[in-house]
C-alpha positions in Angstrom: 125.6 96.1 -63.4 128.9 98.5 -64.3 128.1 101.6 -66.2 124.6 100.5 -66.7 123.3 104.1 -67.2 125.8 104.6 -70.0 124.6 101.4 -71.5 120.9 102.2 -70.9 121.2 105.7 -72.5 122.7 104.5 -75.2 120.3 101.6 -76.2 117.6 104.0 -75.7 119.1 106.6 -78.0 119.8 104.1 -80.7 116.7 102.0 -80.7 113.3 103.9 -79.9 111.8 100.1 -78.7 114.3 99.8 -76.0 112.9 102.6 -73.4 109.5 100.5 -72.9 111.6 97.0 -72.3 113.9 98.7 -69.9 111.0 99.7 -67.9 109.2 96.3 -68.1 112.0 94.1 -67.3 114.3 96.6 -65.8 118.2 96.2 -65.5 119.4 92.9 -66.9 121.9 90.5 -64.8 123.5 88.7 -67.9 126.7 90.1 -67.2 126.8 90.0 -63.2 128.7 87.7 -61.5 131.7 86.9 -63.5 133.2 83.9 -61.9 135.7 81.3 -63.3 134.7 78.6 -61.2 131.2 78.3 -63.1 133.0 77.9 -66.5 132.8 74.3 -67.2 129.2 74.0 -65.5 128.0 76.6 -67.9 129.5 75.3 -70.6 127.7 71.9 -70.3 124.5 73.4 -69.5 124.8 75.2 -73.1 125.5 71.3 -74.6 122.5 70.2 -72.7 120.1 73.1 -73.8 120.9 72.5 -77.7 117.6 72.2 -79.8 115.8 71.9 -76.3 113.1 74.1 -74.6 114.0 75.8 -71.6 111.8 73.6 -69.4 113.0 70.6 -71.0 116.6 71.5 -70.6 116.0 72.5 -67.0 114.4 69.3 -65.9 117.6 67.4 -67.7 119.9 69.7 -65.5 118.1 68.7 -62.2 117.9 65.3 -62.7 121.8 65.3 -63.5 122.5 67.6 -60.1 120.0 65.3 -58.5 121.6 62.3 -59.0 125.1 63.2 -58.1 124.0 65.3 -55.4 126.0 68.1 -56.6 125.1 71.9 -57.2 127.7 72.2 -60.0 128.8 70.0 -62.6 132.7 69.2 -62.8 134.8 67.0 -65.3 135.3 64.4 -62.9 131.5 64.1 -62.0 130.9 63.3 -65.7 133.9 61.3 -65.9 132.8 58.7 -63.1 129.5 59.1 -64.2 128.2 55.9 -66.1 126.5 56.0 -70.0 123.4 54.7 -68.8 122.8 56.8 -66.1 123.6 60.0 -68.0 121.2 58.7 -70.4 118.5 57.8 -67.8 118.4 61.7 -66.6 117.4 62.3 -70.3 120.5 63.1 -72.1 120.6 61.9 -75.6 123.4 59.4 -76.7 125.4 62.0 -78.9 125.1 64.4 -75.7 126.5 61.8 -73.4 129.4 61.7 -75.8 129.9 65.2 -76.3 130.0 65.9 -72.4 132.4 62.9 -71.9 134.6 64.3 -74.4 134.6 67.7 -72.9 134.9 66.6 -69.6 138.1 64.5 -70.7 139.7 67.7 -72.6 138.9 69.8 -69.2 140.2 67.3 -66.8 143.4 66.6 -68.5 143.7 70.6 -69.2 142.3 72.4 -66.3 143.4 76.1 -67.4 141.6 75.4 -70.9 138.5 77.2 -70.2 140.3 79.9 -67.7 142.7 80.5 -70.7 139.7 82.0 -72.8 139.5 85.0 -70.8 142.5 86.6 -72.5 141.4 85.7 -76.0 139.3 87.6 -78.3 135.7 86.9 -79.0 136.7 85.3 -82.3 139.4 83.4 -80.6 137.1 81.9 -78.2 134.8 80.6 -80.5 137.6 79.4 -82.6 138.9 77.2 -79.7 135.5 76.4 -78.4 134.2 74.8 -81.6 137.0 72.4 -81.9 135.5 70.5 -78.6 133.1 67.7 -79.9 129.5 68.9 -80.0 130.3 72.7 -79.8 129.4 74.6 -82.4 129.1 78.6 -82.9 125.8 79.0 -80.9 127.2 77.0 -77.7 130.5 78.9 -77.9 128.1 82.2 -78.3 126.3 81.5 -75.1 129.6 80.9 -73.5 130.9 84.5 -74.5 128.1 86.0 -72.9 127.1 83.7 -69.8 130.4 82.7 -68.6 133.1 85.5 -70.2 130.4 88.4 -69.9 131.5 89.8 -73.3 129.3 92.7 -74.2 128.6 92.6 -77.9 127.5 89.0 -78.9 124.7 88.1 -81.2 123.7 84.4 -81.8 121.7 84.7 -85.0 120.5 81.1 -84.8 119.0 81.4 -81.3 115.4 80.6 -81.7 114.1 82.5 -78.6 116.2 85.7 -79.6 114.8 85.6 -83.0 111.2 85.1 -81.7 111.6 88.0 -79.3 113.2 90.3 -82.0 109.9 89.5 -84.8 107.7 89.7 -81.9 109.2 93.4 -80.9 110.3 94.8 -84.3 107.7 92.9 -87.2 104.7 92.1 -85.4 105.5 88.6 -85.1 106.0 88.2 -88.8 109.1 86.2 -90.4 112.0 88.3 -90.9 115.3 87.6 -92.9 118.4 87.4 -91.3 119.4 91.0 -92.9 116.6 92.6 -91.5 117.2 91.2 -88.1 120.9 92.3 -88.4 120.0 96.2 -89.1 118.1 96.0 -85.9 120.7 94.5 -84.0 123.5 96.7 -85.3 121.5 99.6 -83.2 122.8 97.8 -80.1 126.4 97.9 -80.7 128.5 97.7 -78.7 126.1 96.2 -76.3 124.3 93.4 -78.4 124.3 90.9 -75.5 122.6 93.4 -73.4 119.7 93.9 -76.2 119.9 90.2 -76.7 118.8 89.6 -72.9 115.7 91.9 -73.5 114.7 89.9 -76.6 114.9 86.6 -74.5 112.8 88.1 -71.6 109.9 88.9 -74.5 110.3 85.5 -75.9 109.6 84.0 -72.2 106.7 86.0 -71.9 105.1 84.9 -75.1 
């Protein structure tokens, strides 16, 4: 990762818990491989993952890829895919409608997602939440995983919160203001801090 030593030093200096986490989980890959061709695929993956466990979401994604014999989602794929076939892969009716709607927008405006690269974080969220089925969490995931923005925090992400509670509050429930006090230590690299919390949550 570009400037990893600088990022690591900042996190360790500002948050005493980070040194052990970095030693345990190594250098994060969340900001690697910026690739515009994956934008639509990434957004649809986030829609699929909404309110599902990582394991269940992965199964549904795998079925959808296998059904079309593809390795990346495209707007045309979903526009041509029958609603019942989407349901048979495990998608809810609501998610089928969301994905169809987003596919239509991105098919008719091929540069819609690419154009987000020139916008601020807040502008990206504002644009994305206008799409059916996209809320703040989905927009924040897009900022992190697609646009590779360094300083994003998703306060409603269950896995992220579980990691924070385990490391900083001995597994006890913490309110959002207490969590925000922890997270602000990571600025301007909250995306990186979040990555470590996900690793913790996945290991529980």
